[in-house]
Each structure stands twice: as structure tokens, then as C-alpha cells.
N, C-alpha and C positions, 0 to 999 in steps of 0.2 A: 355490915361494915360499909364504909364509903367506897364508892367506885372511883378508880382513876379516870380522869377526864381524857378521852381519846384525842390524840393529835390528829388534825385534819391534814393528811398528806395528800398532795396532788400526785397521783400515780401516773408516771410518764413512761411510755415505751423508751427503750434505750436510744433509738435514733432521735427521739424528741429531746431527751436529756442531752445528747450530743449536739443537736442543732442549737439548743439554747446557749451552750458554751461557745459554739463556733460563731454565732451571729452577734451576741450581745457585746463582746469586747470591741467590735468594730464600730459600734454606734457612735462613740465620741468623735471619731474621725469625720463623720458626716457634717459636723458643725462647721468645719473649715471649707466645705464645698460651696462655691459661689451659687450653684443652682438650687441648693437647699434640698429638702426631702420631698420626693414625689410619691404621694399616696395612691392607693388603688382607685379612688374616685377621680383622680386627675389623669389616669391613663386613657389612651385612645381606645384600648381594647384589652383582651386577655393576653398576658405575656407568658405566664406559666412558671413564674418564679417559685410558686409554692410546690411545684413538682420536685424540687430538690429533696424534700422530705421523703418522697417515694423512692427517689434514687438512693438516698442514704439507707432507707429501710431494706431495699433489695441487696445492697452491698453488704450490709450488716448480717442479713440472713444467710447470704452466700458464704461470706468469709468467717462469720462467727466473731467472738471477741474473747478476751482473757480477763479474768478477775482473780487476784491473789489476795488471800486473807490469812492473817496470822492470829492465833489464839494464844494468850499468855495468862498464866495463873497457876497457883499451886495445885497439886494433885487432889482429886476428889471434889472439885468445884463444878463438874459437869460440862467441861469444855467440849468433849467429843459429842455428848448428847445434844448440846445446844446447836452445834454445827449441823448435825443430822436433822434436827428440827427445822433449822433455817431453810434448808434446801430439800426437805422432805424426802431424803434418800440416805442410804448407808454410805457416807462418803468419808467419814473420819478414819484416822489411822487405825483405831481400835476395831472399827467395823470391817475394815478391809483385810485384816490379818486373821486367818482362820485359827491359828494357834497362838493368838496374842496373849501374853502374860504380863500383868501389871507389875512392873518393877520400877522402883524409884532409883534413877541413875545417880551416881556420885557427883556428876557435873551436869550442867545444862547441855542437852543435846537437841539439835533441831532436826525434825523429820518433816518432809513434805509429801503429800499425796495429791495426784492430779486426776481429775475426771472430766469428761465432756458431758455436759447436761444439755438436753434438748427439750424445748417447750414451744409448741406451736410453730415449729420450723426454725426457731432461733437457737443457735448453738453457742454455748458458753464453755470455755475451758476453765474450770475452777481448780485452783491450787490452794490447798489448806496446809499451812505451816504450823506444826505443833511444837511446843517447847517443853518436853518432859524434863523434870528436875528443877524447874524454876521455883525458887522459894521453899524447897523441900528439905534443905540442909539445916544443920544447927548453925553453921556460919554461912550466911548468904551474901557475904561481901563480894561485890563486883559480879554477881550472878547475871547481870544484864549485859555484860560485855560480849558473850557469844551472840546474843541477839542483835546488838548494835553492829557487830562485825558482819553478820549475815545480811542485814539490810543494806549496808554499804557495799558488800560484795555484789549484790544484785544491781546496784547503781553502776558499779565499775564494769560489770559485764555489758550493760546497755551502752555505756560510754564507749567502750572498745568497739562495739559493733557500729556505733555512729561514726567513729573516726576512720573506719576503713575507706579507702579510696573508692572501691566499688562496694557499695552497701547493698544489703538485702532489701528487696522491695518492702518487706514487712519484717521488722526486727522483732525477734522473740522477746516477749516482755515477762520477766520473772520478778520485777520490782513489787514490793509489798504495797498494795493499795490501801489496806486498812488493817489495823491491829485492834482486836477486841481484847480489852484488859479486864480480867475477872477479879472482882473484889469480894472477899468472903463477907457473908452477912453477919458481921460482929455486932452491928448496931452502935459502934463507938465512933471511930474516925479513921482517916487514912493512916496506915502503918508506915514507918520509915522506908521500908522496901518499896511500897507503892509510890511514895513521893519521889524517891531516887530514880526508879524505873521510868516513870512518866516524864520527869524532868529531862532525862537524857533522850528517850525515844520520841518524845513529843516534838523534838527539833528535826527529826528525819523521817517520821512516818505519821499518818493520821491515826490518832488513838480515839477509840470509842469505849469509855469505861462502862461496865455493867456490874450490878450487884447480883452475884450468883446465888441460886437456891433461895430466892427472895420469899418463898412461902414459909420460911422459918421465922419471919418477922411479922409482927402485927402491922396493920395499916399505919398506925401512929408511929411505931418504931421505924418503919420504912421511910416515912416522910422526914422524920428527924434525922435519920442517918444520911439521907440524900442531901439535906441542907448542910450538915456538917462537912460532907465531902466537897460540896461546891465551895464552901468557905475555905477549906484546906487547899483546894486547887487554886483559888484566887490568891490566897496568902503566899503560896509558893511560886506564883507566876507560871503555872502549868497551863498550857493551851491544849484543849481537846477539841476534836472535830464535832461540829463545824465552827471554825474560828470566825469571829466577827469581822476581822480584817479582810477575809476572803469573800464577803458578801458583795454581789455585783449590782444589785438594785434594791429598791424599797420592798418589792414583793418577796424577794429571796430573803431579805433581812427579817421581814415579819415572820416568815415560816421558820427560819433558823433560830430566831429569838425564842420561839415556843419550844423548839427542840432543846436549846441550851437550858431553858428553865426546867426541863424534865430530866436532864442528865444528872447522875448516871441512871440508865434504865434498870429497873428492878425486874429480873427475868426468871422464868422457870422453863426448863427444857425437858422434853420427853419424846420418845418415838413410838409410844404405845397409844392405841385408840380405844375409846370407851363409848358406850351408848349413853347419850343424854337426851331425854325427851324424843327418842326415836331417831336421833341423828348421831353419826359417828364424829367424835371430836378427839383431838390430841389432848391428853390430860394425865395427871397423876392422881391415882386413886388412894384415898385415905379413909380412915374409919368414919370421918364426919362428912365425907362427900368427895367430889372430884374437882380438882383444880384444873380448869380449862386453860391451856397454854395460850390460845389465841383469843381469849376473852379479856378485853382491857379492864374489866371489873376485877379480874383476878391477878393479872400481872401485865407488864409492859413489853412482853415479847413481840407483840404485833407492831408496836412502835419501832422497835429495833429492826425488825424485818423490813418494814417500809423504808426506813432510813437507808439501810445497806443495799437494798435491791430495787425497790419500786420508785424511789424518788431521787436518791443521791448516788447511785452506783457510778454513773458517768462522771459526776462531779468529783467523787473520790479519785477516779483515775486521772482526771484533769489536774486536780490539786497535786497529785503525786508527780505527774509529768512536768507541769508548767511551773511549779513552785518548789517542791521539795527536791526533785531530781535536778532542777535547774540550779539550785543553790550548790548541790554537790558538784555538778559539772563545772560551774564557774570557779569554785574553790580548787578543783583538781587542775584545771587548765591554767590557773594563775599561780600554782605552786612553782617556785623558782627551780626546783630540782626535777620537775617532770620532763621526761624526754619521750620521743616517739618509740625508741627502743624499749623503754620501760613498759609501754603499752603493747609491745609486741608488733609495732608498725614500723615501716620504713619511712624515712623523712620525705621522700618524693615518689610519685607514681612512676612505675617502670614500664616494661614492654606491655603494649596493648592496654595501657591505662589501668593496670592492675597492680596490686601490692604483692611483692614477692613473698611476704610473710603471711599473706592472707590465710592460707590453708592452716598455718600453725596457730593463728591467733583467733580463729573462730571458736566460740565457746559453746 
């Protein structure tokens, strides 16, 4: 069968992803400077500006960082398994519960599990938010509302912390940075529930759609299904990550165009290892062979992993903070009925420059 063409991601350490976001937006401002741009060849000697990357690396490794991911889809699509495969550890809610029993709740309930993952001295607090009950009922009307409420609640928590007169040096960040939306491999097109969910959630969180258990489709069926989904997304005005309007330069646009052409990623997840040609690989064993999860000729899991972790993790966080959360913040502060007391804050700083309600309003 035909092999999927691998996407060429430029894998960047987190501090380099962060530096790109910090430096690039300031570039247009240089055009207004009378002195113009001074390049390295024009300097009298070594200044040491490049050392800022080392400084950022040291601070990142010392403090660590947070990444919050939400998985949404009906039961049985392999959400927990895929999350475990992404981070190569038992981090899903199922894996963490010794006496876990699979029950379909009558309503959508959200559960979050947090872990600190350390790799080569870099610490990441990973929070996985699961949504059991979504799409599992006979009547799924408004089943997305608890998820919308949860996302907005995290924005509200962050906003309240920001509005304290005496703020924490580092505000805890529970905002959802990415939502992986699982589509069943039907081979047809988007269902009404898929359209309605992504229409509503796409405005407040970055959505990455994936085709779950893609090994149930042939290569031709998979490609046709992906094309139908892209047409449905465009027809319904649904924006999924990475959005074209957020591209910052030609290089980023070229990379993101290739990603957009590959969405939704057709993925397979497993946490079991098998021997293939003397090497241990993650894969699903079948009667006719082993489906290698990280082999782009078998599925696009590797492309999803590179997008979420190796190339766009910091961008997902920046889009959440600078665009999605900013829209929420502006809307809340512009509401005519919003008051400081509603946010649990006093209108003016009191003794010693602190807020008298501070202890009550911390979340």
C-alpha cells in the first residue's frame, strides 16, 4: 500500500519555540527606528545577545512549564491509549485508577489528571482533561455545554488571579491549551455532533481533529475520508489548529500549510511493544502483521506527536494566552454588569497595598 508522506517538522526545544514567539512580533517595530537594523557583521565585537537563549533554557529547566490537553470523543475510540502513547507513560485517567471500571455516565462529566514528566532535566506539568459521556447518549443535544463551561471557567480563574492587586509571581495556568477531537473512522463525513462541537469549541480553544483507530480504513478510504472532512470543515466555517491567520512569517506559513493539508491526522494508539527486525516498536499485532504506531507508512501518529510536542507546543500556549484568552478577557472586562465584587475583588487597594478579599478570592 502507499505510504503516507512524512511531514518535515523542525523539532525545536521549548525555549527555542518560546524565543521565536517572543522575538518575531517585535520585528515590525524596527522599521520605524531611525538607525535601522544593525547586524552581526556591523558590530565592533561580541555583545552576547545570543546568550538570552541559554538564560531562557536555564529558567525553563529550573521552573518547568505547564501543558494542559483535553481529549474529546465518544467511548471506545482509544482516547486514553493515545494519550499514553503520546507521552510514553501511563498518564490517562484509566491508567491511574487501580479499580477503574468503564461506565458510560448519563451526562458529560469532566475529569482531569495531572502528572509531572521529566526528560533530560526539563520538567513539564501535564494535565489531561477527559470528557466521559460525550456523544454516548441517545439524545446528545447540547452535550458540548459542560465542556464549553469548563474551558471558560479556566479562563475566569486566570482572569481573577490577574486582577488581584498583589499578584502571584507565577499564576497557575489551568487553561486548556489544546483539544484533541476524536472522529470515528466511519469513512463517510462529519456527523452533526462533530460540526456543532467544533463550531462552538473552535472559538475558545485550539482544536486538533484526529481520525481514531485509522487502521480500520484502507489507504484509499482514509484519504477520501480526510478530504471529505476538510470540505465539511470549510463549508461550516470551522477553524482548526493551526489557523492560517495566526501564521507569523513565510517560513511558518509554509510549514503550517503542509500540516493543514494533512489534517485530520489518521492515528493509531497503543502502549504495547513488539519485536520487529530485532527492534522494539510500539504497535498493534494483527493476524497479518504489526501496525507500527510511529511508522508514518502505517499511520500519522508521529505527525500528531511532532505537532503537539516537538514543534508547536509553545505556539499552542501562546495562541491560548495571546489570542483566545485575550478575547475572553476583553469581553469580560467590557461587560456592562461586571463589577469588582463579582470577581471577588475590592475596588481599591487597602492597607499595605493588598486586597482585603485576596485570601477569599484565590482559586
